[in-house]
N, C-alpha and C positions, 0 to 999 in steps of 0.2 A: 505543741508545748507542753512539756512533762511539768505540770504545774506543781506535782508534789515535790520533786526534787527542788525546784525554786524555793518552796516554802520552807524545805528542810535546812537550806542554806540560809535563809535569812534568820531562822531560829538559831542556828547554831553561831550567827554572827559574822560570817566570811561568805566571801564571792570568789572563788578560784575562776581562773581561765585555762582554756589549753595552751600549749605552745602555738606559735604563729603558724596558720594554715599553710601546706603544702600546696602548690600549684598541681603538682605531677609526682604523687609518692612513687617511689621506687620499691620501698619494702613496707611490709606490714608486721607489726609485733604484737603477738595475741599471749598474755598470761593468765593464767587462771590465778585467782587470789589467794583463797584460804589454803593452808599447807604449802604453796608454792612461794607466791610473792609475800605473802603476810604470815607472821608467825606471831600469836597473841603473846606468846611466852617469852619474846625476846625483847631487849631493851636496845634499840628502838624496833619498833614490829615489822619494820620495812627497811633496810639499810638506805641511810641518807646517800651513799655513794652512787645509789642507783638513778638519784635524779640527775645528777649531773652527766652520766653515762647516756640517759634517755635524750637529755637537752644534745649531746654531741651527737649521736646518731640521728638526731631530727635535723640539725644543721649541715652535718656533713654526708651524710646518706640518703637523705629524704625517707627517712624513716617514720613513718605514723604509727601510733601503738595505743592499744586498748587492753580491757580485762573482760575476759570471758568466763562468767562466773554462773553459779546457780543460784547465788543470791537476786533478790528483786533490786531493783537499781537504787531505790531510796536507802535501802539499808548500807549499800554497798558505799553511795555518796557519802553519809556520816562518816563511814570509816576510813575512808581517803582522808578526810580532814583531820580526825583523830591520829591518823599514822604520818602525819606530817608532809602529805604529799604538796609541792609549791604550786601543782598545775593538775589541771584535769586531763584525763586519757581524752583522745580524739574519737573514741567510741567505747561502748559498752555492749556486750553480750551480756543479757540478766535471764536468770531461770533457764539458761542452756540453750534459748531460743528465740528471744527478743532482740532487735537489734535496736540501739538508741544512739543518737550522734550528737557530739557537743560543737556549738557554733563558736566563733571566735569570742563572744561575749560571755561564755560559760553558761549559756541555756541549753537545755537539752530537749530533742525531739524524738519521736518515735520514726524509724522507718517503717512508714504506715504500710506500702504495699506488701513488704516481708512480713510484718508483723500481723496484719488485717488476713493476710492468705495462711499463716500459720494458725492463728484462732479459728478460722473456718474449717480447714482440714482436720484439726484436733476436734472440733465439735461433731463434725460429721463421722469422724472415727468412733468416738465415743457412743453416737446414736447407733451406727451400723452395728458394733461389736459389743453392743449392751450384755448379751448372754456371755460372752468370754470375760468381761470385766466383773460381772456378777459372781462368775463362778472363781475367780481370783480373791475378791473382796471376802467371799464366804470361807475359803481357806485361811487368808489372814485373820479375819474375825473370829472363827471357831475353832482353828488349831493352832494359834499363836497369841502371845501376849501384846502384839505390835498394836499401835494405832492407825486406822485407816482415816485418811482426812480427803474431803472434798468441799471445795467452796469456788466462789464465783472467779474464773480465770486459772482455777487450778483443778481440772475434774477429778483427779484422783492420785492419791500418794500413800506412802507408809512410812511410818517412823518405828523401827524397831527396838527392841530391849537390848541387844548385843549384835554382834558381828555374825555368830552362828546363827542366830535367828534369821537376819536378812539373807544370808547364804541360804537357808531353806527356802525362804519366801520366794526368790529368784528362781531357784529349781521349779517350784511351782508355777511360777509366772511363765517360765520357759516353755513348760508343757501346755498350758493352757492358750499360749501365744502361737502356737501351730496353726489354729484355727482364725488367726487374725494376724496376717503376715504384715500389715501397717503399724502394728501396735509396736512400739518401743518403750523404753524406761531409762532413766539415767539415776545411777547410784552413786553416793557418795558417803562412806563408812556405813552408818545405819538408815540414812535417810534413801527413800526411793521416790522418782517423781515418773509419772506415765505420760506418755506423748505420742507424736506421730515419728515414724521413721527417718521422714525427710527433715526434720528439724532437731537440730543438737549444735553444739560448740563446732564442729568441723563445717556443717555446712553452712551456718552462719558466717564462719571466716571466709570460706569460697565466696559467698555472697558479697562481703565486703570488699575481697580483692576484685571482684568483677566490675564492682561499682568504681572502683578507683584505679582499674585498669592495671594491678598488679599481677606479675606470673605467680602461680603456684611455688614455683622454686624461691621466690623473693619473699615466702611467708614465713614467720618463725613463730613456732609455738612451745609453750611449756607448760607441763601441768603433772599433777602427781596422784589422782585417784580413778577410779572408774569412770566419772563422767567426762574425763578427759580424753578416753579411747578414740573417739572418732576424730577428736582434733590430731592426734598424734601418730595414726597409722599410716602416714606418708601420703595420704590421699588430698588433704587440703593444705598442708604446709611442709614446704621442701627442706626447712630445716625444724628439726624436732628435738626435744631433749626434757630431760626430766630429773628433780633433784634427789639425792641419795634417801630422802625420806621418803619417796614414793613408793608405793605398794609394789609388791614383786610383779605382778601382772602387768604394769605400767612399765616396770623397767623392763621385761622382757618383751615388751610391745615397741618399745622405743628402740632398744638394741636390734629387734629382727627388721625394722623400718631404716636401719642404717644410720640413726640418731644418737645423740649423746646422754648416758648417764652420768649426771655431774656427781664429783666427789664431795662437793658442798650439800647444806640444806637450805631449804626455803630461800631467801632473798638473795642469800649469797649464791647459792646454785644458778638463780638468773643472771647475775653478775658473769659467773663462770660461762655461761653458755652464750651469752650475747657476745664476749669477748672472743670466746671459741669460734664462732660465726661470723662475726661482722667487725669487732673493733680492733683486734689485733691483725 
């Protein structure tokens, strides 16, 4: 049981539940949250029309849905309520690597096998590649104004001052990572998180599809930034899309994998993509 999430729900004075469970899901829908599904500058931040469409796809197409994000799950749960969601997703991928499942009563639990294996592999990686990580940390601390962070559950990460600075940091990381082939990183704007190459939004989506018995061709994914790359390269989802506000690299990746670059932005693009692939 993910106690923290349930405590957050109680503090906010609500308890949502997911849509009724599907005995045999036929489709999986995977949405990035910030910059894709959610636009903090819009009113509402998520189009209310989306909720009806998700209910329709759930009932008529057997589509379960989830949010695939770099946020931690507690922070995401709070913003789902603030954004007016009438029901929870069936699952959440948090911090680009942890899988959490929602039961019919609206309580969250971790996918223990996957999450524990991920934590062990990351711990082993950072132990065996200590020298490479120290070289990366040295470059960040002594050659940039970026902030290096490390705490329990998050072995290493960077918050840069600008996109140009994070571009330079990534170039140095790529150089040092040649000696550490299992080392990977997830970048979103000026933020960068280090991890193991086997755990990212794409591999999490494939693990969920395996659990539910859904083929890759019936997986849908939409995202807008660097940390969505693995989810959108055609390996883990047969239906790929990005909003018009996606970074150029993601737009090119989606085009090259035969996906849809939407005309709309943020939540309107999500509606456009779902109608393109499923609803029309």
